[in-house]
Residue frames relative to the residue before (quaternion, step in Angstrom):
aa qw qx qy qz dx dy dz
M 1.0000 0.0000 0.0000 0.0000 0.00 0.00 0.00
N 0.4786 0.6837 -0.4481 0.3205 3.66 1.22 -0.15
R 0.6585 0.4864 -0.3299 0.4701 3.59 1.08 -0.56
L 0.6292 0.5250 -0.3858 0.4238 3.69 1.02 0.06
F 0.0748 0.7739 -0.6273 0.0436 3.56 -0.96 0.75
G 0.2876 -0.7953 0.5246 0.0976 3.50 -0.84 1.07
I 0.1645 -0.6858 0.7021 0.0978 3.46 -1.48 0.56
V 0.0461 0.8016 -0.5906 0.0803 3.56 -0.64 1.22
G 0.1928 0.7782 -0.5823 0.1348 3.49 -1.36 0.23
W 0.5011 -0.6094 0.4573 0.4103 3.57 -1.08 0.23
K 0.7672 -0.3901 0.2632 0.4359 3.49 -1.44 0.16
N 0.8293 0.1795 -0.1765 0.4988 3.60 -1.10 0.88
S 0.4413 0.7171 -0.4565 0.2874 3.63 1.08 0.32
G 0.5437 -0.6267 0.3866 0.4026 3.56 1.24 -0.28
K 0.2285 0.8092 -0.5006 0.2060 3.56 1.21 0.58
T 0.6952 0.5220 -0.2380 0.4331 3.51 0.79 -1.26
T 0.6699 0.4999 -0.2752 0.4750 3.50 1.00 -1.16
L 0.6658 0.5054 -0.3076 0.4546 3.59 0.95 -0.85
V 0.6523 0.5258 -0.3355 0.4306 3.52 0.90 -0.84
A 0.6509 0.5181 -0.3089 0.4609 3.58 1.00 -1.06
A 0.6536 0.5103 -0.3285 0.4522 3.56 0.91 -0.95
L 0.6867 0.4711 -0.3096 0.4590 3.65 0.96 -0.79
V 0.5630 0.5497 -0.3950 0.4741 3.63 1.03 -0.48
E 0.6588 0.4998 -0.3006 0.4752 3.59 0.84 -1.00
E 0.6513 0.5204 -0.3136 0.4545 3.66 0.84 -0.90
F 0.7310 0.4305 -0.2616 0.4603 3.52 0.70 -1.11
T 0.5953 0.5234 -0.3718 0.4832 3.67 1.06 -0.62
R 0.6147 0.5314 -0.3627 0.4563 3.65 0.90 -0.86
R 0.7292 0.4350 -0.2569 0.4616 3.60 0.91 -0.87
G 0.6149 -0.6145 0.3136 0.3820 3.56 1.26 0.30
L 0.4944 0.6473 -0.4244 0.3957 3.60 1.21 0.30
R 0.3547 -0.6686 0.6157 0.2193 3.58 -1.17 0.72
V 0.0537 -0.8240 0.5628 -0.0378 3.63 -0.55 1.26
S 0.0270 -0.7524 0.6490 0.1091 3.60 -1.09 0.56
T 0.2290 -0.7749 0.5699 0.1494 3.47 -1.23 0.33
I 0.1738 -0.7028 0.6791 0.1216 3.47 -1.30 0.46
K 0.1132 -0.7894 0.6024 0.0348 3.52 -0.97 0.97
H 0.2093 -0.7822 0.5645 0.1606 3.64 -0.64 0.90
A 0.1707 -0.7934 0.5825 0.0467 3.57 -0.73 1.01
H 0.2990 -0.7688 0.5387 0.1715 3.61 -0.89 0.80
H 0.7222 0.3907 -0.1827 0.5407 3.59 1.14 0.05
N 0.5997 -0.5279 0.4371 0.4131 3.49 -1.28 0.22
F 0.0257 -0.7766 0.6276 -0.0487 3.54 -1.07 1.03
T 0.1326 -0.7720 0.6088 0.1259 3.50 -1.31 0.25
F 0.4332 -0.6570 0.5591 0.2607 3.53 -1.24 0.52
D 0.7621 0.3466 -0.1654 0.5212 3.53 0.89 -0.91
K 0.4510 -0.6732 0.5481 0.2073 3.46 -1.28 0.73
E 0.6161 -0.5103 0.4547 0.3914 3.59 -1.30 0.53
G 0.7584 0.3518 -0.2577 0.4845 3.55 -0.95 0.75
T 0.6376 0.5301 -0.3755 0.4141 3.66 1.03 -0.23
D 0.6227 -0.5433 0.3581 0.4346 3.68 -1.04 0.40
S 0.6535 0.4948 -0.3388 0.4619 3.60 0.83 -0.76
F 0.6074 0.5137 -0.3666 0.4825 3.69 0.93 -0.70
K 0.6687 0.5105 -0.3138 0.4402 3.58 0.85 -0.81
H 0.6276 0.5463 -0.3196 0.4534 3.57 1.16 -0.67
R 0.6399 0.4926 -0.3107 0.5013 3.55 1.10 -1.01
A 0.6782 0.5180 -0.3256 0.4072 3.55 0.72 -1.04
A 0.6410 0.5212 -0.3082 0.4717 3.63 1.16 -0.68
G 0.6312 -0.5881 0.3080 0.4011 3.64 1.26 -0.18
A 0.2982 0.7371 -0.5404 0.2752 3.60 1.26 0.33
H 0.4055 -0.7026 0.5305 0.2460 3.56 -1.14 0.81
E 0.7855 0.0358 -0.0403 0.6166 3.52 1.17 -0.63
V 0.1171 -0.7742 0.6189 0.0622 3.58 -0.96 0.74
A 0.1303 -0.7813 0.6049 0.0815 3.61 -0.71 1.01
L 0.1348 -0.7322 0.6623 0.0841 3.67 -0.91 0.93
V 0.0367 -0.8076 0.5829 -0.0815 3.41 -0.72 1.21
S 0.1181 0.7640 -0.6305 0.0692 3.54 -0.96 0.81
S 0.6416 -0.4868 0.3704 0.4629 3.71 -1.26 -0.06
K 0.7145 0.4557 -0.2836 0.4489 3.64 0.99 -0.40
R 0.8308 -0.0363 0.0636 0.5517 3.59 0.96 -0.69
W 0.0059 -0.7811 0.6156 0.1044 3.68 -1.20 0.06
A 0.0750 -0.7685 0.6354 -0.0018 3.41 -1.31 0.68
I 0.1667 -0.7278 0.6498 0.1420 3.65 -1.30 0.54
I 0.2330 -0.7149 0.6510 0.1043 3.39 -1.06 1.12
H 0.0854 -0.8008 0.5925 0.0193 3.52 -0.68 1.09
E 0.2838 -0.7502 0.5786 0.1479 3.69 -0.80 0.92
N 0.3421 -0.7196 0.5756 0.1839 3.54 -0.82 1.14
E 0.5009 -0.6309 0.4928 0.3289 3.69 -1.01 0.69
T 0.8003 0.0393 0.0363 0.5972 3.63 1.06 -0.90
E 0.6103 -0.5591 0.3948 0.3988 3.54 -1.18 0.50
S 0.6455 0.5289 -0.3370 0.4360 3.67 1.11 -0.58
E 0.5445 0.6472 -0.3528 0.4001 3.62 1.33 -0.11
E 0.3023 0.7925 -0.4788 0.2263 3.59 1.40 -0.05
P 0.4038 -0.7270 0.4918 0.2581 3.64 -0.64 0.94
S 0.5011 -0.6128 0.5129 0.3321 3.65 -1.15 0.61
L 0.6528 -0.5019 0.3975 0.4049 3.50 -1.44 0.39
E 0.6397 0.5464 -0.3363 0.4232 3.60 0.93 -0.79
N 0.6277 0.5426 -0.3025 0.4691 3.52 1.13 -0.84
M 0.6896 0.4618 -0.2843 0.4799 3.53 0.90 -0.83
V 0.6262 0.5111 -0.3663 0.4610 3.62 0.97 -0.59
S 0.6218 0.5500 -0.3446 0.4383 3.68 1.01 -0.68
K 0.6352 0.5688 -0.3005 0.4274 3.56 1.27 -0.45
L 0.6623 0.5560 -0.2743 0.4207 3.52 1.36 -0.51
G 0.5150 -0.6310 0.4783 0.3283 3.52 -1.04 0.63
P 0.7624 -0.3886 0.3183 0.4080 3.42 -1.51 0.04
C 0.1569 0.7859 -0.5865 0.1169 3.62 -0.98 0.87
D 0.5583 -0.5764 0.4670 0.3715 3.57 -1.27 0.14
L 0.8206 0.0807 0.0803 0.5601 3.53 0.91 -0.95
I 0.0827 -0.7587 0.6382 0.1006 3.54 -1.13 0.65
L 0.1806 -0.7618 0.6155 0.0911 3.60 -0.71 1.08
V 0.1479 -0.7740 0.6124 0.0636 3.57 -0.76 1.15
E 0.1641 -0.7588 0.6211 0.1074 3.51 -0.94 0.94
G 0.7713 0.2264 -0.2068 0.5577 3.56 -0.56 1.07
Y 0.5935 0.5429 -0.4495 0.3886 3.69 -1.16 -0.49
K 0.0612 0.8568 -0.5105 0.0398 3.62 1.01 0.77
N 0.7103 0.4629 -0.2615 0.4612 3.60 1.03 -0.70
S 0.4576 0.6983 -0.4374 0.3341 3.59 1.31 -0.05
N 0.5171 -0.6645 0.4661 0.2715 3.57 -1.31 0.47
I 0.4743 0.6316 -0.4831 0.3778 3.65 1.10 0.43
R 0.5833 -0.5442 0.4628 0.3866 3.52 -1.42 0.16
K 0.0313 -0.8071 0.5885 -0.0348 3.50 -0.97 0.90
I 0.3105 -0.6495 0.6676 0.1898 3.52 -1.58 0.43
E 0.2528 -0.7339 0.6062 0.1731 3.58 -0.93 0.94
A 0.2815 -0.7074 0.6256 0.1704 3.62 -1.05 1.06
I 0.0097 0.7776 -0.6270 0.0468 3.66 -0.96 0.85
R 0.0346 -0.7239 0.6881 0.0358 3.33 -1.22 1.10
R 0.4740 -0.7104 0.4306 0.2918 3.62 -0.49 1.16
D 0.6501 0.5225 -0.3442 0.4312 3.72 0.85 -0.67
F 0.7622 0.3550 -0.1816 0.5100 3.60 1.12 -0.53
Q 0.4996 0.6658 -0.4168 0.3651 3.67 1.35 0.17
S 0.0692 0.8119 -0.5728 0.0891 3.51 -0.27 1.24
E 0.6921 0.4488 -0.2375 0.5130 3.56 1.31 -0.32
T 0.6412 -0.5020 0.3884 0.4312 3.52 -1.17 0.16
P 0.4844 -0.6761 0.4276 0.3541 3.58 -0.69 0.66
L 0.5272 -0.6928 0.3919 0.2976 3.47 -0.85 1.04
W 0.5232 0.6380 -0.3900 0.4088 3.68 1.25 -0.50
Q 0.6680 0.5360 -0.2860 0.4299 3.62 1.20 -0.69
T 0.8098 0.3204 -0.0806 0.4849 3.44 1.18 -0.86
H 0.7349 0.4589 -0.1908 0.4614 3.57 1.17 -0.54
E 0.3998 -0.6909 0.5372 0.2724 3.75 -0.79 0.81
G 0.7870 0.3793 -0.2802 0.3977 3.48 -1.36 0.38
I 0.5066 0.6004 -0.4582 0.4159 3.77 1.20 0.03
V 0.0527 -0.8282 0.5572 0.0284 3.55 -0.45 1.13
A 0.7807 0.0986 -0.0733 0.6127 3.67 1.14 0.03
V 0.1931 -0.7215 0.6479 0.1497 3.47 -1.52 0.19
A 0.2149 -0.7401 0.6323 0.0796 3.37 -1.21 0.98
C 0.0911 0.8477 -0.5044 0.1368 3.57 -0.27 1.16
D 0.4825 -0.6785 0.4759 0.2835 3.58 -1.28 0.36
A 0.7647 0.1227 -0.1377 0.6174 3.47 1.41 0.19
P 0.5909 -0.6051 0.3887 0.3655 3.54 -1.01 0.68
I 0.3187 -0.7669 0.5387 0.1419 3.54 -1.06 0.95
E 0.2578 -0.7741 0.5416 0.2023 3.64 -0.48 0.86
G 0.7768 0.3365 -0.2411 0.4746 3.47 -1.03 0.78
C 0.5569 0.6305 -0.3645 0.3993 3.61 1.30 -0.20
D 0.2015 -0.8122 0.5318 0.1299 3.59 -0.48 1.10
K 0.5519 0.5964 -0.4069 0.4173 3.61 1.21 0.21
P 0.5963 -0.5153 0.4488 0.4213 3.73 -1.16 0.42
Q 0.1894 -0.7819 0.5889 0.0766 3.54 -0.96 1.00
F 0.0856 -0.7625 0.6397 0.0456 3.54 -0.99 0.88
E 0.5219 -0.5453 0.5418 0.3697 3.67 -1.27 0.41
L 0.5869 -0.6365 0.3868 0.3175 3.52 -0.79 0.93
N 0.7416 0.3954 -0.2056 0.5014 3.51 1.25 -0.78
D 0.4971 0.6605 -0.4213 0.3731 3.57 1.25 0.18
V 0.0316 -0.8595 0.5102 0.0011 3.50 0.74 1.09
P 0.6535 0.4896 -0.3681 0.4446 3.68 0.73 -0.58
G 0.6462 0.5518 -0.2869 0.4424 3.54 1.08 -0.71
I 0.6612 0.4950 -0.2594 0.5005 3.37 1.18 -1.02
A 0.6122 0.5426 -0.3356 0.4671 3.63 1.04 -0.72
D 0.6375 0.4941 -0.3449 0.4802 3.62 0.86 -1.00
F 0.6668 0.5050 -0.3275 0.4394 3.63 0.78 -0.85
I 0.6662 0.5149 -0.3078 0.4430 3.58 0.86 -0.74
I 0.6231 0.5365 -0.2949 0.4868 3.55 1.14 -1.09
Q 0.6720 0.5125 -0.3120 0.4341 3.61 1.00 -0.87
I 0.6893 0.4767 -0.2564 0.4815 3.50 0.86 -1.15
A 0.7122 0.4250 -0.2887 0.4783 3.66 0.80 -0.84
G 0.3943 -0.7087 0.5080 0.2901 3.70 1.00 -0.35
I 0.3109 0.7521 -0.5259 0.2472 3.55 0.98 0.69
R 0.2881 -0.6990 0.6253 0.1937 3.70 -1.05 0.75
V 0.1771 -0.7873 0.5857 0.0760 3.49 -0.96 1.04
């Protein structure tokens, strides 16, 4: 689990922007990075009208999309409660140096909370959730005992993750 590191936060906190920027930064440094994104709603990879969409609509339990450039498998859960665990999803990924996890705020992995003051309507996660080791924010947070990074300080956040995760670059 050392190679796992999470980015959490409430809606519109900058999680996806930060994850994408970190992937670019780590890749620039020569690391192979995978990501896992937790979604709280129905989503689809394929668009209405595509062949894979037609396969799923017809009732296929799994649909594999395969080309010379990439492949993906879309798996239909029987029930909403069948959502796979983070550990299960990690086991499906190939070898890499680091897995960035967006979401899964209740997981037991180390995480950074992304905070944008203008969108902060809920209690900060760093106050209530285990495993949050730092905060990336757009303004300093008084009373926060966690290391704080400017939300756009991607190199600094990347250095911190490398150090905490014990990754050799």
